[in-house]
C-alpha positions as a Python dict, from the first residue, in 0.01 Angstrom:
ca = {
    (1, 'M'): (0, 0, 0),
    (2, 'T'): (149, -365, 58),
    (3, 'M'): (341, -542, -189),
    (4, 'D'): (233, -897, -262),
    (5, 'A'): (491, -1159, -276),
    (6, 'R'): (493, -1378, -616),
    (7, 'I'): (677, -1715, -589),
    (8, 'L'): (892, -1759, -891),
    (9, 'H'): (1039, -2097, -793),
    (10, 'A'): (1035, -2358, -532),
    (11, 'R'): (1219, -2673, -489),
    (12, 'S'): (1353, -2917, -234),
    (13, 'G'): (1232, -2671, 41),
    (14, 'V'): (1369, -2357, -123),
    (15, 'T'): (1167, -2067, -238),
    (16, 'L'): (1277, -1783, -454),
    (17, 'E'): (1000, -1493, -432),
    (18, 'Q'): (964, -1150, -556),
    (19, 'K'): (828, -856, -344),
    (20, 'G'): (834, -542, -556),
    (21, 'D'): (1196, -477, -667),
    (22, 'I'): (1356, -741, -396),
    (23, 'Y'): (1424, -1085, -449),
    (24, 'A'): (1415, -1330, -133),
    (25, 'V'): (1578, -1699, -120),
    (26, 'S'): (1432, -1866, 204),
    (27, 'S'): (1485, -2229, 280),
    (28, 'L'): (1422, -2462, 569),
    (29, 'R'): (1831, -2443, 631),
    (30, 'L'): (1827, -2060, 630),
    (31, 'S'): (1703, -1872, 959),
    (32, 'E'): (1651, -1552, 757),
    (33, 'P'): (1594, -1498, 385),
    (34, 'A'): (1853, -1409, 174),
    (35, 'T'): (1765, -1056, -32),
    (36, 'F'): (1886, -941, -346),
    (37, 'R'): (1847, -676, -583),
    (38, 'E'): (1925, -859, -882),
    (39, 'E'): (1718, -1131, -1005),
    (40, 'S'): (2021, -1308, -1158),
    (41, 'D'): (2204, -1295, -829),
    (42, 'A'): (1868, -1466, -638),
    (43, 'Q'): (1876, -1711, -896),
    (44, 'R'): (2215, -1824, -843),
    (45, 'A'): (2147, -1821, -466),
    (46, 'F'): (1847, -2025, -508),
    (47, 'D'): (2027, -2270, -732),
    (48, 'A'): (2300, -2292, -467),
    (49, 'E'): (2072, -2334, -217),
    (50, 'V'): (1868, -2629, -348),
    (51, 'A'): (2178, -2811, -437),
    (52, 'A'): (2291, -2776, -66),
    (53, 'S'): (1962, -2884, 75),
    (54, 'E'): (1943, -3171, -180),
    (55, 'Q'): (2290, -3305, -8),
    (56, 'D'): (2142, -3269, 359),
    (57, 'P'): (1977, -3627, 403),
    (58, 'E'): (1800, -3522, 729),
    (59, 'L'): (1641, -3237, 529),
    (60, 'M'): (1547, -3469, 252),
    (61, 'S'): (1406, -3731, 481),
    (62, 'R'): (1184, -3441, 643),
    (63, 'L'): (1058, -3374, 288),
    (64, 'G'): (998, -3718, 202),
    (65, 'G'): (1281, -3724, -67),
    (66, 'A'): (1508, -3970, 85),
}
């Protein structure tokens, strides 16, 4: 049986998704998604990664935001 991923949030090239009881934060800056068991931990990591991504001028220009 496969678990479908559900995107909870996406912003500035960062995605927070849920796969069963695991939460994953991925972005254009990360080589591998960061995984969490607790949604609150994943949400904090998502917020931090969004902030870091938005401070990266090269990344923002690639996304069309700068």
